[in-house]
C-alpha positions as CSV (number, residue, x, y, z in Angstrom):
1,X,-42.6,-25.8,-57.7
2,X,-45.3,-23.2,-58.1
3,X,-42.9,-20.2,-57.7
4,X,-40.5,-21.7,-60.5
5,X,-43.9,-22.4,-62.8
6,X,-44.7,-18.5,-62.4
7,X,-41.0,-17.7,-63.7
8,X,-41.2,-20.1,-66.5
9,X,-44.3,-18.4,-67.5
10,X,-43.3,-14.9,-67.7
11,X,-43.7,-12.9,-70.8
12,X,-39.9,-12.2,-70.6
13,X,-37.9,-14.7,-72.8
14,X,-34.9,-13.7,-70.9
15,X,-36.6,-14.5,-67.6
16,X,-37.9,-17.9,-69.2
17,X,-34.4,-18.9,-70.4
18,X,-32.6,-18.2,-67.3
19,X,-35.1,-19.7,-64.7
20,X,-35.3,-22.9,-66.9
21,X,-31.4,-23.3,-67.3
22,X,-30.4,-21.9,-63.6
23,X,-32.9,-22.9,-61.8
24,X,-34.6,-25.9,-63.4
25,X,-31.3,-27.2,-64.6
26,X,-32.7,-27.8,-68.4
27,X,-30.1,-28.3,-70.9
28,X,-29.3,-26.3,-73.9
29,X,-30.6,-29.0,-76.3
30,X,-34.1,-28.4,-75.0
31,X,-36.4,-27.1,-77.5
32,X,-37.8,-24.6,-75.3
33,X,-34.6,-23.2,-74.1
34,X,-33.5,-22.7,-77.7
35,X,-37.0,-21.0,-78.6
36,X,-36.4,-18.7,-75.7
37,X,-32.7,-18.1,-76.9
38,X,-33.9,-17.2,-80.3
39,X,-36.7,-14.7,-78.8
40,X,-33.9,-13.2,-76.6
41,X,-32.0,-12.1,-79.8
42,X,-35.0,-10.6,-81.5
43,X,-36.6,-9.0,-78.3
44,X,-37.5,-5.5,-78.6
45,X,-35.3,-4.9,-75.2
46,X,-32.4,-6.4,-76.3
47,X,-32.4,-4.6,-79.5
48,X,-32.8,-1.3,-78.0
49,X,-29.9,-2.1,-75.6
50,X,-27.7,-3.0,-78.5
51,X,-28.5,0.2,-80.4
52,X,-27.4,2.2,-77.1
53,X,-24.4,-0.1,-76.8
54,X,-23.2,0.9,-80.3
55,X,-23.7,4.7,-79.5
56,X,-21.7,4.6,-76.2
57,X,-18.7,2.9,-77.8
58,X,-16.7,6.0,-76.9
59,X,-17.9,5.9,-73.1
60,X,-16.4,3.3,-70.9
61,X,-18.6,3.6,-67.9
62,X,-22.3,3.9,-70.2
63,X,-21.0,1.1,-72.1
64,X,-20.0,-1.1,-69.2
65,X,-23.4,-1.2,-67.6
66,X,-25.0,-1.6,-70.9
67,X,-23.2,-4.9,-70.9
68,X,-24.0,-6.0,-67.5
69,X,-27.7,-5.4,-68.5
70,X,-27.3,-7.5,-71.9
71,X,-25.6,-10.3,-69.9
72,X,-28.3,-10.1,-67.4
73,X,-30.8,-10.5,-70.0
74,X,-28.8,-13.6,-71.4
75,X,-27.8,-12.1,-74.4
76,X,-24.6,-13.3,-75.8
77,X,-23.9,-12.2,-79.3
78,X,-20.9,-11.0,-81.1
79,X,-21.4,-7.6,-80.5
80,X,-20.4,-8.1,-76.7
81,X,-17.1,-8.8,-77.7
82,X,-16.7,-5.9,-80.1
83,X,-17.9,-3.4,-77.4
84,X,-15.3,-5.2,-74.7
85,X,-12.3,-4.3,-77.2
86,X,-13.7,-0.7,-77.7
87,X,-13.6,-0.1,-73.7
88,X,-10.1,-1.8,-73.5
89,X,-9.2,0.7,-76.5
90,X,-9.5,3.5,-73.7
91,X,-7.6,1.6,-71.0
92,X,-4.6,3.1,-69.5
93,X,-1.2,1.3,-69.1
94,X,-1.8,0.9,-65.5
95,X,-5.0,-1.2,-66.2
96,X,-7.3,1.8,-65.0
97,X,-9.5,4.1,-67.0
98,X,-9.4,7.7,-67.1
99,X,-11.9,10.0,-65.4
100,X,-14.4,11.4,-67.8
101,X,-16.7,14.3,-67.4
102,X,-20.2,13.8,-68.1
103,X,-20.2,10.4,-68.4
104,X,-22.5,9.1,-65.7
105,X,-25.2,7.5,-68.2
106,X,-25.8,6.9,-71.8
107,X,-28.9,9.1,-71.9
108,X,-29.7,11.7,-74.7
109,X,-28.5,15.5,-73.8
110,X,-31.4,17.6,-73.0
111,X,-30.7,20.1,-75.9
112,X,-29.8,18.2,-78.9
113,X,-28.5,21.4,-80.8
114,X,-25.8,21.7,-78.0
115,X,-24.4,18.3,-77.5
116,X,-21.6,18.4,-75.3
117,X,-18.9,15.8,-75.8
118,X,-17.4,14.0,-72.9
119,X,-14.3,15.6,-71.6
120,X,-11.1,14.6,-69.7
121,X,-10.9,15.7,-65.9
122,X,-8.6,18.4,-65.3
123,X,-4.9,17.6,-64.7
124,X,-5.3,18.9,-61.4
125,X,-8.1,16.7,-60.7
126,X,-7.9,13.6,-58.8
127,X,-5.2,10.9,-59.9
128,X,-7.7,8.2,-59.7
129,X,-11.4,7.4,-59.0
130,X,-12.2,3.7,-58.7
131,X,-15.6,3.8,-60.0
132,X,-14.2,5.1,-63.4
133,X,-12.8,1.5,-63.5
134,X,-15.2,-0.8,-61.7
135,X,-18.2,0.0,-63.8
136,X,-16.2,-0.9,-67.2
137,X,-14.9,-3.8,-65.6
138,X,-17.8,-5.2,-64.4
139,X,-19.4,-5.0,-67.7
140,X,-16.3,-6.8,-69.1
141,X,-16.5,-9.4,-66.8
142,X,-20.4,-9.6,-66.9
143,X,-19.8,-10.3,-71.0
144,X,-17.4,-13.5,-70.1
145,X,-14.1,-11.6,-70.6
146,X,-12.7,-11.5,-66.9
147,X,-9.9,-13.6,-67.6
148,X,-8.5,-11.6,-70.6
149,X,-5.1,-10.2,-69.8
150,X,-6.0,-6.7,-70.2
151,X,-9.0,-7.2,-67.3
152,X,-6.3,-8.9,-65.2
153,X,-4.5,-5.9,-65.3
154,X,-7.3,-3.8,-64.2
155,X,-8.0,-6.4,-61.3
156,X,-4.6,-5.7,-60.3
157,X,-5.1,-2.2,-60.2
158,X,-8.0,-2.1,-58.2
159,X,-5.8,-4.6,-55.8
160,X,-3.2,-1.7,-55.7
161,X,-5.4,1.1,-54.8
162,X,-7.2,-0.5,-51.7
163,X,-7.1,0.9,-48.2
164,X,-5.0,-0.8,-45.7
165,X,-8.4,-2.0,-44.1
166,X,-9.4,-3.9,-47.3
167,X,-11.9,-1.5,-48.5
168,X,-12.1,0.9,-51.6
169,X,-11.8,4.8,-51.3
170,X,-13.9,6.9,-53.5
171,X,-10.7,9.0,-54.4
172,X,-7.1,9.5,-54.0
173,X,-5.7,7.6,-51.2
174,X,-3.4,9.4,-48.7
175,X,-0.3,8.0,-50.0
176,X,-1.2,8.8,-53.8
177,X,-2.7,12.1,-53.4
178,X,0.3,14.1,-53.6
179,X,1.5,17.4,-52.0
180,X,-1.1,19.4,-50.9
181,X,-3.8,16.8,-51.6
182,X,-4.6,14.7,-48.7
183,X,-7.1,12.1,-48.6
184,X,-10.6,13.3,-47.4
185,X,-13.0,11.1,-45.2
186,X,-15.7,9.6,-46.8
187,X,-18.8,11.3,-46.8
188,X,-21.2,10.0,-44.1
189,X,-24.0,8.8,-46.4
190,X,-21.8,6.5,-48.1
191,X,-19.3,5.7,-45.4
192,X,-18.7,1.9,-44.4
193,X,-19.7,1.0,-41.0
194,X,-16.0,-0.9,-40.2
195,X,-13.9,0.6,-42.6
196,X,-12.0,3.8,-43.8
197,X,-13.3,3.4,-47.4
198,X,-16.6,4.2,-49.5
199,X,-19.4,1.8,-49.3
200,X,-20.4,2.8,-53.0
201,X,-16.7,1.9,-54.4
202,X,-16.4,-1.1,-52.1
203,X,-19.5,-2.4,-53.6
204,X,-18.7,-1.8,-57.3
205,X,-15.1,-3.4,-56.9
206,X,-16.7,-6.7,-55.1
207,X,-19.1,-6.8,-57.8
208,X,-16.3,-7.0,-60.3
209,X,-14.5,-9.7,-58.1
210,X,-17.8,-11.5,-57.9
211,X,-17.4,-12.0,-61.6
212,X,-14.3,-13.8,-61.8
213,X,-14.1,-17.3,-62.1
214,X,-10.8,-17.4,-59.4
215,X,-10.9,-14.0,-57.9
216,X,-14.5,-14.2,-56.7
217,X,-13.1,-16.3,-53.7
218,X,-10.0,-14.4,-53.0
219,X,-9.4,-12.7,-49.7
220,X,-9.8,-9.1,-51.4
221,X,-13.3,-10.3,-52.4
222,X,-14.3,-11.6,-49.2
223,X,-12.8,-8.9,-46.9
224,X,-14.6,-6.3,-49.3
225,X,-18.0,-8.5,-48.6
226,X,-17.1,-8.6,-45.1
227,X,-17.2,-5.0,-44.7
228,X,-20.7,-4.6,-46.8
229,X,-22.3,-7.5,-44.5
230,X,-21.3,-5.2,-41.4
231,X,-24.2,-2.7,-42.1
232,X,-26.8,-4.8,-40.8
233,X,-30.0,-2.5,-41.7
234,X,-33.0,-3.6,-43.2
235,X,-34.6,-1.3,-45.8
236,X,-37.4,-2.9,-47.7
237,X,-37.8,0.5,-50.0
238,X,-34.5,-0.1,-51.7
239,X,-34.7,-4.1,-52.1
240,X,-34.3,-5.1,-55.8
241,X,-32.6,-1.8,-56.7
242,X,-29.6,-3.3,-58.8
243,X,-32.1,-5.8,-60.5
244,X,-34.6,-2.6,-61.4
245,X,-31.4,-1.2,-63.0
246,X,-30.6,-4.2,-65.0
247,X,-33.6,-4.8,-66.4
248,X,-34.1,-1.1,-67.5
249,X,-37.1,0.0,-65.1
250,X,-34.2,2.5,-63.6
251,X,-31.8,4.5,-64.7
252,X,-28.2,3.7,-64.4
253,X,-26.8,6.9,-63.2
254,X,-24.3,8.6,-60.9
255,X,-20.4,8.8,-60.8
256,X,-18.9,8.3,-57.1
257,X,-22.4,7.3,-56.2
258,X,-23.0,5.0,-58.5
259,X,-23.7,1.9,-56.1
260,X,-24.7,4.1,-53.1
261,X,-27.7,2.8,-52.8
262,X,-28.2,-0.1,-49.8
263,X,-29.7,-3.0,-51.7
264,X,-30.3,-6.1,-49.8
265,X,-30.7,-8.2,-52.5
266,X,-27.5,-6.9,-54.5
267,X,-25.6,-7.7,-51.2
268,X,-27.0,-11.4,-50.8
269,X,-26.2,-11.8,-54.7
270,X,-22.3,-10.6,-54.0
271,X,-21.9,-12.8,-50.7
272,X,-23.4,-15.9,-52.3
273,X,-20.7,-15.3,-55.6
274,X,-18.2,-14.7,-53.1
275,X,-18.3,-18.0,-51.2
276,X,-19.9,-16.5,-47.9
277,X,-21.3,-19.8,-45.8
278,X,-24.9,-19.6,-45.0
279,X,-23.6,-20.1,-41.3
280,X,-22.4,-16.7,-41.4
281,X,-24.7,-14.8,-38.6
282,X,-25.0,-11.8,-40.7
283,X,-26.0,-13.8,-43.6
284,X,-28.3,-16.1,-41.6
285,X,-30.0,-12.9,-40.3
286,X,-30.4,-11.5,-43.6
287,X,-31.9,-14.7,-45.3
288,X,-34.3,-14.8,-42.4
289,X,-35.5,-11.4,-43.0
290,X,-36.3,-11.7,-46.5
291,X,-38.0,-15.1,-45.9
292,X,-40.5,-12.7,-44.1
293,X,-41.0,-10.8,-47.4
294,X,-41.9,-13.7,-49.6
295,X,-45.4,-13.9,-50.7
296,X,-47.8,-16.8,-50.6
297,X,-46.6,-17.9,-54.0
298,X,-43.2,-18.1,-53.1
299,X,-42.6,-14.6,-54.8
300,X,-41.0,-11.3,-53.3
301,X,-42.8,-8.1,-54.3
302,X,-41.2,-4.9,-55.4
303,X,-42.3,-2.2,-53.6
304,X,-42.0,0.3,-56.6
305,X,-42.3,-2.0,-59.8
306,X,-44.9,-4.7,-59.3
307,X,-44.0,-6.2,-62.7
308,X,-40.5,-6.5,-61.2
309,X,-41.6,-9.0,-58.6
310,X,-40.6,-12.4,-61.1
311,X,-37.3,-11.1,-61.8
312,X,-36.4,-10.2,-58.2
313,X,-37.5,-13.5,-57.1
314,X,-35.4,-14.9,-59.5
315,X,-32.4,-13.1,-58.7
316,X,-32.9,-14.1,-54.8
317,X,-33.6,-17.6,-55.4
318,X,-30.2,-18.1,-57.4
319,X,-28.6,-16.3,-54.5
320,X,-30.1,-18.4,-51.9
321,X,-29.2,-21.7,-54.1
322,X,-25.3,-20.4,-54.3
323,X,-25.2,-20.0,-50.6
324,X,-25.5,-23.6,-50.4
325,X,-21.7,-23.8,-51.5
326,X,-20.3,-21.0,-49.1
327,X,-17.7,-21.9,-47.0
328,X,-16.1,-18.6,-45.5
329,X,-17.5,-16.8,-42.5
330,X,-16.8,-13.2,-41.9
331,X,-16.4,-10.7,-38.6
332,X,-19.5,-11.8,-36.8
333,X,-19.6,-9.2,-34.1
334,X,-22.5,-6.8,-34.6
335,X,-21.3,-3.3,-35.5
336,X,-23.3,0.0,-34.3
337,X,-24.6,1.9,-37.2
338,X,-25.6,5.5,-37.1
339,X,-27.3,7.3,-39.8
340,X,-25.6,10.1,-41.3
341,X,-26.5,13.6,-39.6
342,X,-28.9,15.9,-41.6
343,X,-28.5,19.5,-41.5
344,X,-30.7,21.6,-39.8
345,X,-33.9,23.0,-41.8
346,X,-33.9,26.5,-42.9
347,X,-37.7,26.7,-42.4
């Protein structure tokens, strides 16, 4: 009760509204809930994100993550639907989005007098990069359009580019690479502990499936989560990384490495949405570890951004409550994990 009171008293109307509705079960017709909704629409953070969304209409990756941020803050205005249509306008026939260069974020160009326009990748470049599809698709799903027929085509495309073990690669599969372009092994720093695929791409793909009302409990989603849970490291310094990006305290950037940071809070969020049981050994031990980090008032502190502690607490508490409905147990055998090798220092 003490923890929930702290969340409801947060200055952010977005956190107030989400805590009231998702943790306290307060109905939408409540006066305080309606007041928070009105404040969300007029908040400076939301207005800034909407302005950036309008400027990023021609950049599916940037627009996709801005949709994730707006949805996380509880905004549901008509601008989201317009942005989704703009993203779909650049979708290819097979359901994917093409590789665009210089589209890793929506920040202003360093030199405004020489503003570079996004360019298509050269024709001899990779035939597909899953990250160029999962970032826009996650935004589309977060905005509430996961079941749109155009989004369903993107989900089917993601299913078609999976590796045989159910993970996702960072670039072309061996059977899609073409003559003279064999599939390259994943880099050590983003390789999966038990799989041939890329941890960053697999995380992004699972994040898309986790927001679909039916596909979130599909075999594809659960096998993807199973690959992610196989890495049983405990790094407190990256806890809440995804939440910090969603609320704007860290920049969302990177292409293949967009989801490379191993965030235990994000992992628990995905596992809880995909129906993993709290009796899964890895989830049970992960929850036990996270509980050791909880403070005396029921809050989790963020090591880099103290002001993020209430958002991080809300996110983790929602995941813990969703876990109660999980019924799937994955591969419980421990997997050895060896950190990637670092090169020798020159000096």
